[in-house]
N, C-alpha and C positions, 0 to 999 in steps of 0.2 A: 504494500500500500504506500502511496506517495505521502510525503511528510507535509505538515501544515506550512512549513517554510516554503516548500516548492509551490504550493497552491497560492500562498500570499505573494510570492514573487511573480507568478504568472498573472494574477489579478492586478498587481501594480502595473505590469506592462500593458495589460488590456486597458486599464484606466488612462495610461499615457498615450493610447491611440495606435499601438503597434498591431499589425495583423498577425494571424496565427502562424504563418510561415516564419516571420521574423522572430516571434517569440520562441518558436520551436528551435530555431537556429541558435539563439542566445542561451537557452536553458537546457538544450538537448533532451527536451521532453517531447514525445511524439505529437505531431500536429493534431491528430484526432483527439488526444487527451486535452490539449489546449482548447480545442473547440468545445469539448464537453464542459470544461470548467468555465469557459466564457458564458455558456448558457445555463450555468447554475448546477450542472451535474457533477458535483464534487464527490470525494470519497464518502464512506459511510458516516464518519464523524462530521459534525457541522462546525464550520469555522467559528461561528459566533457563540458556540457553546464551550469553547476552549476555556480551561481553568487558567486564569491569569493572576490569581491572588486577590487579596482584599482591595476594596475601593480606597483610593488615597484620601478621600474626604474624611473617613473614619480612622485612618491609620497614617496620618501625616508624619508621626514620629518615626515610622518605619521607612520613609523615603530616603534614598541616598541624597542628602541635602545639597552638596556642591553640584552634583550632576543635574539634579532637578532645577536648582536655581539657574544654572547655565542654560538648560534647555528652555526654561521659561523666558529668559531674555531673548534667545534665538526665536522662539515662537512669536513673541510680541512683535519682533521686527520682520521676520521672513517666513513665518509659518501659517499654515491653514489646516483646518480639519474638515473632512467631508465624509459622507456616509455612503457605503455601497449598498447594493440591492439586498444584501443579506442582513443589513442592519449593523454591520461592523464599522467602527470609525477608523479613518485613515489620517494619520498626521503626515504632512508633507512639508519639508523645508527645502527651499531653493536657494543655493548659495553659489558664490563666485568660484569658478573652477580654478582660478589662479592661486587659491589658498588651500593646498591639500591637507595641511595640518588642521585647519579649521573643519574641513569636511570630515576628517577622522574623528575629531572631538565631538562633532554633532552626532555621528553614528554611535560612538561610545556612550554618549549621554542617553540616547534613545534606548540602547540595549541595556543600560543600567536600570531603566524603569521596569523592563521585563526581561530578565536574564535568559529566559528560555527562547526568546525571539531574536531575529536577526534583522537589522536595518538594511533596506535595499537601496542601492544607488543606481540612478539612471542618468547617463551622460546626455546633456543637451548642448545646444550651441552656446558656448561661453559660460555655461553654468552646470551644476549638478543637482539633481533632485534626490533627496534622501527621504525615504518614507518607511512607515511601519503601520500594520493594522493592529487594533486593539479595541476591546469593548470599553476601555476605561479612559481613553484620551479626553473625553469631555469631563470626566471626573477630575483628571489631573489639571486640565486647563478650562475652568468654568468661564473664562473670558470668551470662549467660542460663542458665536451667534451669527445670524444672517447679516450680510452686508460687510462693507469694509470697516476695519478697526477704527479709522479716524472719524467715521460717521456714527459711531455708537459708543456708549459709555464703556470704559475699561477700568475695572476696579479689582484689586487683589482681595481674595477671600481672607478671612482671619487666619486660617491655617497656613495660607501662602505667605502672609506677612511674618508669621513665626519662622518659616524656613528662610525667608529673605533676611530677617534680622540676624539669623545664625550664619548665613553665607552671603553677605552683601556683595563681596568681591566677585563671586561667581555670577551673580545676576548682572553686574556691570560688565563683566567680561562677555557674557552672551549678548547683551544689548549693543555693545560696541562692535563685536564681531558681526552683528547683523546690520546695524544702521549707523555705525560710527567709524572713525579712522584715527590713526596717529600720524601726524605729519611733522616735518621739520620746517618751521616758518623762518623766512629770511627777514631779519630786522636790520634797519640801517639808521644810524645816528651820525650824520656828517660823513666822515670817512670810515667810521667804524661799522663793520657789518658782522653780524653773528647769526647763527642758525640755532633756533631754540625749538624743542619738541612741544607739540600742542596736541590735545585731543579734541575731536569734534563729534557731536552726536546730533543726528537730524531725523525727525519723524513728523508726520502730519498730524498725529494724534496728540492733543494736549494732555490727555490722561497718561499716555505712555511717557511723554516728556516729564510729567510730574513724578511718575514712578522712578525715572532715572535720577531726577534731581533729589528726591527724597532719599534715595539710596546713597547718593554722593554725600548728603548731609550726615548720614549715619557714620560715614568714614571720615568726616571732617574735610572733604574735598570741596574746594571753592570752585563755583561755576558761575558763568555769566550767560546772558541771552543776547547775542549780537544781532539776531533777527528773530522773526516770529517762529520759524521752523527749527532753528538750531540752538544747541547748547555748546559752549566753548569752555575748555579748561586749559588755562595757560600759566597759572602760578607755578613756579618751579617745585615747590613742596607738594602741590596737588598732583602735578604731572608725575613726580617721583612716586607718589603713593599709588597712582594708577598703574605705573610701570611694574609694581610689585606683583600684579595679577593679570595684567592685560599685555602691554607691550606691542610691538609692531605685528601686523598680521602676517601669517606665514601659511 
């Protein structure tokens, strides 16, 4: 009997729009089997009845805090959750292909939520989609809802705030890996020119920017609002503090 990971991988490729022949070539699963799974004829076990452990809402203390906080930051910036026809939720993160270390970190964070599952990667033009199926993604991320994030309220649940207060650096790392950057700014004063590191974070959602700023406050990191969309961190001490757990993208 085929494994759940194989079925989930095929369904991820189906959702990405690949045809049966291409899926069969990539996975080495017979085309007729791929066709059956596409039309809902999966093995005897039912994908959405898989045992994945307790719901995070009631067992927040059992979550791997650093990995969850990091994945929360990534989700708020670049993630979305959708439901397939079996009723199973699928978390998808689309990240820049230029940063393989970040891609690996996202996959590890997903797999830390459900150690028996494997995150699937789909290469696209200039980016990589990392995804995983689970019944519990909407429990882990109650911010899920219809419409774009900047057009609806985004609030952390009480149990999420507890995790963030324990691992604030991991949340900032995820937010900056998704919607931020570290640059070397060129400053000129007369003949004197120097290059100083800066962090920038940009998001259309005021709520997500507030979460970012509140987390910076927890760590004593000074931030400014140079424009309506962006957050800037330029003081040397604050940049050095962020460098402890973020640093340049890789």
